[in-house]
DRENDO-1510 file (C-alpha; in Angstrom, 1 decimal, always signed):
<recs>
REC; n; res; u; v; w
REC; 1; MET; +0.0; +0.0; +0.0 .
REC; 2; THR; +1.3; +3.4; -0.9 .
REC; 3; SER; +1.0; +6.1; +1.7 .
REC; 4; SER; -0.1; +9.6; +0.9 .
REC; 5; PRO; +2.7; +12.2; +1.1 .
REC; 6; THR; +1.9; +15.0; +3.5 .
REC; 7; GLY; +3.5; +18.4; +3.6 .
REC; 8; SER; +3.9; +21.2; +6.1 .
REC; 9; ALA; +0.8; +23.3; +5.3 .
REC; 10; THR; -1.8; +24.2; +2.8 .
REC; 11; GLY; -3.9; +26.6; +5.0 .
REC; 12; SER; -7.5; +27.1; +4.2 .
REC; 13; ALA; -9.4; +29.8; +2.5 .
REC; 14; SER; -10.7; +32.2; +5.1 .
REC; 15; ALA; -12.4; +35.6; +5.4 .
REC; 16; SER; -9.1; +37.2; +6.5 .
REC; 17; PRO; -7.2; +38.9; +3.7 .
REC; 18; THR; -3.9; +37.1; +4.4 .
REC; 19; PRO; -4.5; +33.6; +5.7 .
REC; 20; SER; -1.5; +31.8; +7.2 .
REC; 21; PRO; -0.8; +28.2; +6.5 .
REC; 22; THR; -2.1; +26.0; +9.3 .
REC; 23; GLY; -2.9; +22.6; +7.8 .
REC; 24; THR; -1.3; +19.8; +5.8 .
REC; 25; PHE; -1.9; +18.5; +2.3 .
REC; 26; THR; -2.7; +15.0; +1.4 .
REC; 27; VAL; -2.3; +13.7; -2.1 .
REC; 28; PRO; -5.6; +12.1; -3.1 .
REC; 29; ARG; -5.5; +8.3; -3.1 .
REC; 30; ALA; -6.2; +8.0; -6.8 .
REC; 31; ALA; -3.0; +10.0; -7.4 .
REC; 32; THR; -0.8; +7.7; -5.4 .
REC; 33; GLN; -0.5; +4.9; -7.9 .
REC; 34; ASN; +2.3; +4.4; -10.3 .
REC; 35; THR; -0.1; +4.0; -13.3 .
REC; 36; ASP; -1.2; +6.2; -16.2 .
REC; 37; GLU; -4.5; +6.8; -14.3 .
REC; 38; GLY; -2.5; +7.7; -11.2 .
REC; 39; ALA; -0.4; +10.2; -13.1 .
REC; 40; LYS; -3.5; +11.8; -14.6 .
REC; 41; ALA; -5.1; +12.1; -11.2 .
REC; 42; PHE; -1.8; +13.6; -9.8 .
REC; 43; ALA; -1.5; +16.1; -12.6 .
REC; 44; LYS; -5.1; +17.3; -12.1 .
REC; 45; TRP; -4.5; +17.6; -8.3 .
REC; 46; VAL; -1.2; +19.6; -8.9 .
REC; 47; VAL; -2.9; +22.1; -11.2 .
REC; 48; GLU; -5.8; +22.5; -8.7 .
REC; 49; GLU; -3.2; +22.9; -5.9 .
REC; 50; ALA; -1.5; +25.6; -7.8 .
REC; 51; ASP; -4.7; +27.6; -7.9 .
REC; 52; ARG; -5.4; +27.0; -4.2 .
REC; 53; ALA; -1.9; +28.1; -3.4 .
REC; 54; TYR; -2.8; +31.6; -4.6 .
REC; 55; VAL; -5.9; +31.6; -2.4 .
REC; 56; ASN; -4.0; +30.3; +0.7 .
REC; 57; VAL; -0.8; +32.1; -0.2 .
REC; 58; ASP; +1.0; +28.8; +0.5 .
REC; 59; SER; +3.7; +27.2; -1.8 .
REC; 60; SER; +4.4; +24.1; +0.4 .
REC; 61; VAL; +3.0; +21.6; -2.1 .
REC; 62; PHE; +5.5; +22.8; -4.7 .
REC; 63; GLN; +8.3; +23.0; -2.1 .
REC; 64; ALA; +7.6; +19.4; -1.0 .
REC; 65; LEU; +6.8; +17.7; -4.3 .
REC; 66; GLY; +8.8; +19.8; -6.9 .
REC; 67; GLU; +12.0; +18.2; -8.0 .
REC; 68; PRO; +15.2; +20.2; -7.9 .
REC; 69; GLY; +15.4; +22.1; -11.2 .
REC; 70; CYS; +11.6; +22.3; -11.7 .
REC; 71; LYS; +11.5; +25.7; -13.3 .
REC; 72; GLY; +7.7; +25.9; -13.2 .
REC; 73; CYS; +7.7; +25.0; -9.5 .
REC; 74; GLU; +10.3; +27.7; -8.8 .
REC; 75; VAL; +8.2; +30.3; -10.7 .
REC; 76; THR; +5.1; +29.3; -8.7 .
REC; 77; ILE; +6.9; +29.4; -5.4 .
REC; 78; LYS; +8.4; +32.9; -6.1 .
REC; 79; ALA; +5.0; +34.3; -7.2 .
REC; 80; ILE; +3.2; +33.0; -4.2 .
REC; 81; GLU; +6.0; +34.2; -1.8 .
REC; 82; LYS; +5.9; +37.6; -3.5 .
REC; 83; ASN; +2.1; +37.8; -2.9 .
REC; 84; ARG; +2.6; +36.7; +0.7 .
REC; 85; ALA; +5.2; +39.5; +1.2 .
REC; 86; ALA; +2.8; +42.0; -0.3 .
REC; 87; GLY; -0.1; +40.8; +1.7 .
REC; 88; HIS; -2.0; +39.8; -1.4 .
REC; 89; ARG; -4.2; +36.7; -2.1 .
REC; 90; GLN; -6.7; +35.5; -4.5 .
REC; 91; VAL; -10.2; +35.4; -2.9 .
REC; 92; ALA; -11.3; +32.1; -4.3 .
REC; 93; PRO; -10.1; +29.4; -6.7 .
REC; 94; SER; -10.3; +30.5; -10.3 .
REC; 95; ILE; -9.8; +27.3; -12.4 .
REC; 96; THR; -11.5; +24.2; -13.4 .
REC; 97; VAL; -9.5; +21.3; -14.9 .
REC; 98; ASP; -11.7; +20.2; -17.8 .
REC; 99; ASP; -9.6; +17.2; -18.8 .
REC; 100; VAL; -6.1; +15.7; -18.5 .
REC; 101; GLY; -4.4; +13.7; -21.2 .
REC; 102; ILE; -1.1; +11.9; -20.8 .
REC; 103; ASN; +1.6; +10.4; -23.0 .
REC; 104; PRO; +1.5; +6.9; -21.5 .
REC; 105; SER; +4.6; +5.7; -19.8 .
REC; 106; GLN; +6.9; +3.6; -21.9 .
REC; 107; GLY; +7.8; +1.3; -19.1 .
REC; 108; GLY; +9.6; +4.0; -17.3 .
REC; 109; ASP; +8.7; +6.2; -14.4 .
REC; 110; GLU; +8.3; +9.5; -16.3 .
REC; 111; VAL; +5.0; +10.8; -17.7 .
REC; 112; ARG; +4.1; +14.0; -19.6 .
REC; 113; ALA; +0.6; +15.2; -18.7 .
REC; 114; THR; -1.5; +17.9; -20.3 .
REC; 115; ALA; -4.2; +19.5; -18.2 .
REC; 116; TYR; -6.8; +21.5; -20.1 .
REC; 117; VAL; -8.0; +24.4; -17.9 .
REC; 118; SER; -10.8; +26.9; -17.8 .
REC; 119; GLN; -10.3; +30.0; -15.7 .
REC; 120; LYS; -12.9; +32.4; -14.4 .
REC; 121; ALA; -12.5; +36.0; -13.2 .
REC; 122; VAL; -11.6; +36.1; -9.5 .
REC; 123; ASP; -10.3; +39.1; -7.5 .
REC; 124; SER; -7.1; +39.3; -5.7 .
REC; 125; VAL; -7.0; +41.5; -2.6 .
REC; 126; ASP; -4.5; +43.2; -0.3 .
REC; 127; ALA; -4.4; +42.9; +3.5 .
REC; 128; THR; -7.2; +45.5; +3.8 .
REC; 129; GLY; -9.5; +43.7; +1.4 .
REC; 130; LYS; -8.9; +46.2; -1.4 .
REC; 131; VAL; -9.0; +44.6; -4.9 .
REC; 132; VAL; -5.5; +44.7; -6.4 .
REC; 133; GLY; -6.0; +42.4; -9.4 .
REC; 134; ARG; -8.3; +40.0; -11.2 .
REC; 135; THR; -7.6; +36.8; -13.0 .
REC; 136; PRO; -8.8; +36.9; -16.6 .
REC; 137; VAL; -11.4; +34.6; -18.1 .
REC; 138; ASP; -9.3; +32.2; -20.2 .
REC; 139; LYS; -8.8; +28.7; -21.4 .
REC; 140; PHE; -5.2; +27.3; -21.4 .
REC; 141; LYS; -3.2; +24.2; -20.9 .
REC; 142; VAL; -0.6; +23.2; -18.3 .
REC; 143; GLU; +2.1; +20.7; -19.3 .
REC; 144; ALA; +3.3; +18.7; -16.4 .
REC; 145; SER; +6.4; +16.5; -16.5 .
REC; 146; LEU; +6.0; +14.0; -13.7 .
REC; 147; ILE; +8.3; +11.4; -12.3 .
REC; 148; TRP; +7.6; +8.4; -10.0 .
REC; 149; LYS; +10.1; +8.6; -7.2 .
REC; 150; GLU; +10.3; +7.2; -3.7 .
REC; 151; GLY; +6.8; +5.9; -3.8 .
REC; 152; THR; +5.1; +9.1; -5.0 .
REC; 153; TRP; +4.6; +11.2; -8.1 .
REC; 154; ARG; +6.8; +14.3; -8.1 .
REC; 155; ILE; +6.8; +17.4; -10.3 .
REC; 156; ALA; +9.8; +17.5; -12.7 .
REC; 157; ASN; +8.4; +20.6; -14.5 .
REC; 158; LEU; +5.3; +22.7; -15.1 .
REC; 159; LEU; +4.7; +24.9; -18.2 .
REC; 160; ILE; +1.6; +27.0; -18.7 .
REC; 161; GLY; +0.6; +27.5; -22.3 .
REC; 162; SER; -2.3; +28.7; -24.3 .
</recs>
């Protein structure tokens, strides 16, 4: 049986403008299998976690599950930490993962997944609750390179495209 990795905080959306991380994350059971379906479930969860990270102003999922050299993870972590330092956060999740496709594994432990995403307009606020930005309505894809390592999927890279 594969255990679900846990991290050091995801926080939760709250009414306060700058929530602090207080909880842990758990990779969904469906995403803990070294199968093509497990990789698809993990990719979907990672994309959804990226969105929640901007709500909770918490980059711990990417710090815990991003492989060294994951440029997309580094960009996500830096953007979230920049928001934290400025006291900014997104007020609610803005994306829906419509579908995930993968290039099936070829007997190895690496998979490329493509998440097709719809984004709705959602405000970002500062520490006083003043609106400082808004996500645009958009459709795009997220390319995720995943690797099975030490009993869990890990993020080798993320690339947001149109």
